[in-house]
C-alpha positions as CSV (number, residue, x, y, z in Angstrom):
1,M,154.0,128.8,238.8
2,T,154.0,127.9,242.5
3,L,155.5,124.6,243.8
4,P,153.1,122.4,245.7
5,Q,153.5,122.7,249.4
6,P,154.0,119.6,251.6
7,P,151.2,118.5,253.7
8,L,151.1,120.0,257.3
9,G,151.4,116.5,258.7
10,E,154.8,115.9,257.0
11,D,156.2,119.2,258.5
12,L,155.1,118.1,261.9
13,R,156.8,114.8,261.6
14,R,160.0,116.3,260.3
15,Q,160.1,118.8,263.4
16,L,159.4,115.9,265.7
17,R,162.2,113.8,264.2
18,L,164.5,116.8,264.7
19,I,163.4,117.3,268.3
20,R,164.0,113.6,269.0
21,R,167.5,113.7,267.4
22,Q,168.5,116.8,269.4
23,R,167.3,115.0,272.6
24,L,169.2,111.9,271.8
25,L,172.3,114.0,271.1
26,R,171.9,115.7,274.5
27,L,171.4,112.5,276.2
28,A,174.5,110.9,274.5
29,A,176.6,114.0,275.5
30,V,175.4,113.6,279.2
31,V,176.1,110.0,279.2
32,C,179.6,110.5,277.7
33,F,180.4,113.3,280.1
34,S,179.2,111.3,283.2
35,A,181.2,108.3,282.0
36,F,184.2,110.4,281.7
37,M,183.9,111.9,285.0
38,L,183.4,108.6,286.7
39,W,186.5,107.2,284.9
40,C,188.5,110.4,286.3
41,L,187.2,109.7,289.8
42,H,188.2,106.0,289.5
43,R,191.6,106.8,288.3
44,S,192.2,109.3,290.9
45,G,191.3,106.7,293.6
46,V,188.3,108.6,294.9
47,L,185.8,105.7,294.3
48,D,188.2,103.3,296.2
49,L,186.6,103.6,299.7
50,R,189.6,101.9,301.4
51,W,191.0,105.5,301.7
52,I,188.4,106.5,304.1
53,A,189.4,103.8,306.5
54,N,193.2,104.4,306.2
55,A,192.5,108.2,306.7
56,S,190.3,107.6,309.7
57,T,193.0,105.4,311.4
58,R,195.6,108.0,310.8
59,L,193.4,110.9,312.0
60,Q,192.4,108.8,315.3
61,R,196.2,108.8,316.0
62,I,197.1,112.5,315.0
63,I,194.1,114.4,316.4
64,P,194.6,113.5,320.0
65,E,198.2,114.4,319.5
66,S,197.3,117.8,318.1
67,L,194.9,118.9,320.8
68,P,194.9,121.4,322.4
69,P,196.7,123.8,319.9
70,D,200.0,125.2,321.2
71,F,200.2,129.0,320.9
72,S,203.3,129.4,323.2
73,R,205.5,130.7,320.4
74,L,202.8,133.1,319.2
75,W,204.5,136.3,320.4
76,S,208.0,135.2,320.7
77,H,208.7,133.4,317.3
78,W,205.8,133.8,315.0
79,P,205.2,137.5,314.5
80,G,208.3,137.9,312.2
81,P,207.4,135.0,309.8
82,L,203.7,136.1,309.9
83,W,204.7,139.6,308.8
84,E,207.0,138.1,306.2
85,T,204.1,136.4,304.7
86,V,202.0,139.6,304.6
87,V,204.9,141.6,303.1
88,M,205.6,139.1,300.5
89,S,202.0,138.9,299.4
90,I,201.8,142.7,299.1
91,S,205.1,143.1,297.4
92,G,204.4,140.2,294.9
93,T,201.0,141.7,294.0
94,F,202.4,145.1,293.5
95,L,205.2,144.0,291.2
96,G,202.6,141.9,289.5
97,I,200.4,144.9,288.9
98,L,203.5,146.8,287.4
99,L,204.1,143.9,285.0
100,A,200.4,143.3,284.1
101,L,199.3,146.9,283.3
102,P,201.6,147.6,280.3
103,L,201.4,144.0,279.1
104,G,197.5,144.0,279.5
105,I,197.3,147.1,277.3
106,L,199.5,145.6,274.6
107,A,197.6,142.4,274.6
108,A,194.2,144.1,274.1
109,R,193.4,144.3,270.4
110,R,191.3,147.4,270.7
111,W,194.2,149.4,272.4
112,S,197.4,147.9,271.4
113,P,199.6,150.2,269.4
114,H,200.2,147.6,266.7
115,R,197.9,144.9,265.4
116,L,200.6,142.3,265.6
117,L,201.5,142.8,269.2
118,P,198.5,141.2,271.0
119,L,199.3,137.6,270.0
120,P,202.9,137.3,271.2
121,V,202.2,139.3,274.3
122,R,199.2,137.0,275.2
123,S,201.5,134.0,274.6
124,F,204.0,135.6,276.9
125,L,201.4,136.1,279.6
126,G,200.3,132.6,279.1
127,A,203.9,131.4,279.8
128,M,204.1,133.5,282.9
129,R,201.1,131.9,284.5
130,T,201.6,128.5,283.3
131,V,204.4,127.7,285.8
132,P,202.8,127.5,289.3
133,E,204.2,129.8,292.1
134,L,205.6,126.8,294.0
135,L,207.7,125.7,291.1
136,L,208.8,129.2,290.3
137,A,209.8,129.6,293.9
138,V,211.9,126.4,293.9
139,V,213.9,127.7,290.9
140,L,214.3,131.2,292.4
141,V,215.4,129.7,295.8
142,I,218.2,128.1,293.8
143,A,218.9,131.2,291.9
144,V,218.8,133.9,294.6
145,G,219.0,131.8,297.8
146,P,216.2,131.1,300.4
147,G,214.2,133.9,301.8
148,M,211.5,136.5,301.0
149,L,213.0,137.6,297.8
150,A,212.5,134.2,296.1
151,G,208.9,134.1,297.3
152,T,208.2,137.7,296.3
153,L,209.5,137.2,292.8
154,A,207.7,133.9,292.2
155,L,204.3,135.7,293.3
156,A,205.2,138.7,291.1
157,L,205.8,136.6,288.0
158,H,202.7,134.5,288.3
159,S,200.6,137.5,289.4
160,G,201.8,139.4,286.4
161,G,200.6,136.7,284.0
162,M,197.3,136.3,285.7
163,L,196.4,140.0,286.2
164,G,197.7,140.7,282.5
165,K,195.1,138.2,281.3
166,F,192.3,139.7,283.4
167,Y,193.3,143.2,282.5
168,H,193.3,142.8,278.7
169,E,190.0,140.9,278.9
170,I,188.5,143.7,280.8
171,M,189.8,146.2,278.5
172,E,188.4,144.3,275.4
173,H,184.9,145.0,276.7
174,V,185.2,148.7,277.2
175,E,182.1,150.4,275.8
176,E,182.7,152.8,272.7
177,G,180.1,155.3,273.9
178,P,182.0,157.1,276.7
179,V,185.2,157.0,274.6
180,A,183.5,158.6,271.6
181,A,181.9,161.2,273.8
182,V,185.3,162.4,275.2
183,R,186.8,162.4,271.7
184,S,183.7,164.4,270.3
185,C,184.4,167.0,272.9
186,G,188.0,167.5,271.8
187,G,189.6,165.5,274.5
188,S,193.2,164.6,274.2
189,R,194.5,161.1,274.1
190,L,195.3,161.3,277.8
191,Q,191.8,162.5,278.6
192,V,190.3,159.8,276.4
193,W,192.1,157.2,278.5
194,R,191.3,158.9,281.9
195,Y,187.6,159.6,281.3
196,G,186.8,157.1,278.7
197,V,188.6,153.9,279.4
198,I,190.1,154.1,283.1
199,A,186.7,155.3,284.4
200,Q,185.1,152.2,283.0
201,V,187.8,149.5,284.0
202,F,188.8,150.8,287.3
203,P,186.2,149.0,289.4
204,Q,186.9,145.7,287.7
205,F,190.6,146.3,287.9
206,V,190.3,146.7,291.7
207,D,188.1,143.7,292.0
208,V,190.6,141.3,290.1
209,T,193.6,142.9,291.9
210,M,192.1,142.3,295.3
211,F,191.1,138.9,294.5
212,R,194.7,138.2,293.2
213,W,196.1,139.6,296.5
214,E,193.9,137.2,298.5
215,C,195.3,134.4,296.3
216,N,198.8,135.6,296.9
217,V,198.3,135.5,300.7
218,R,197.3,131.8,300.5
219,A,200.2,131.1,298.1
220,A,202.7,132.9,300.4
221,L,201.6,130.6,303.2
222,V,202.6,127.6,301.2
223,L,205.9,129.0,299.7
224,G,207.5,129.0,303.2
225,I,207.5,125.2,302.8
226,I,210.3,125.2,300.3
227,G,212.4,127.9,302.0
228,A,210.8,131.1,300.5
229,G,210.1,132.7,303.8
230,G,207.1,133.2,305.8
231,I,205.0,131.4,308.4
232,G,204.8,128.2,306.2
233,Q,208.4,127.6,307.1
234,E,207.5,127.4,310.7
235,L,204.7,125.0,309.9
236,I,206.8,122.5,308.0
237,I,209.4,122.6,310.8
238,A,206.6,121.8,313.4
239,M,205.4,118.9,311.2
240,R,208.8,117.5,310.7
241,V,209.7,117.3,314.4
242,L,206.2,115.9,315.2
243,R,205.1,118.9,317.1
244,Y,201.4,118.5,316.2
245,Q,200.0,120.8,318.8
246,E,202.2,123.6,317.6
247,A,201.3,122.8,313.9
248,L,197.6,123.0,314.8
249,G,198.2,126.4,316.4
250,L,200.0,127.6,313.3
251,V,197.1,126.3,311.0
252,L,194.7,128.2,313.1
253,I,197.0,131.4,312.9
254,M,197.0,131.0,309.2
255,L,193.2,130.6,309.0
256,A,192.8,133.9,311.0
257,L,195.1,135.7,308.6
258,V,193.3,134.5,305.6
259,I,189.9,135.6,307.1
260,A,191.5,139.0,308.1
261,V,192.7,139.5,304.6
262,D,189.4,138.7,303.1
263,V,187.7,141.1,305.3
264,L,190.3,143.8,304.6
265,S,190.2,143.2,300.7
266,G,186.4,143.5,300.9
267,F,186.7,146.8,302.7
268,I,189.2,148.2,300.3
269,R,187.2,147.0,297.3
270,K,184.1,148.7,298.6
271,R,185.9,151.9,299.4
272,L,187.7,152.3,296.0
273,T,184.7,151.2,293.8
């Protein structure tokens, strides 16, 4: 015995009600999200337009005092701190890679030697990247003294946490086909890793590592402000003694450094991948 089917019109009305309900839910979600964003902007002071008037008044005073930029100390005092910034970013990135590679393997569920390891290792990586480089550098300046060492270690710790997360997420998405092909040909564990895993993840590893180096250059510029070495220390000194023309020259030098690192990073990324 077959049950009577509802009339076609009832099905259509039911579907229309469902569509209206979904549209109302989407509209309510958009309204709530927009209201929350507006509240955040209000709390942060962005919607208070008085800051525009205050900022324009200050800029009208500072900009004439900053022009033209002063590059008189470019060859006598700045090459050393500038080189310190570059060396600090490279050393911090390299140490971060040494930390991130083993931790990334242990954190990847598919490749970890034990199923209980990924969770604590991921928690440890999260703790490493939770504390910003600037705060790490403040603590390390107190521990090891001012200079490049504190800045390098701060960049290394934060880079290890960030790169470790990127590495283990990349390794989680390794395709099984190439790995199975190497195993079926009688490849050893080392060959499986070399030709089945590393061959797949290497381009992505290079991308995220180069991106992290670019971030570390920008972070190294800031770390000098708290005594961790680098060109940022020269900038904060110039600002404190009101040498705005010299400060503008330093800002332009920093901008040139960031652009050069971006170009070099893109070249290295293209050559390696």
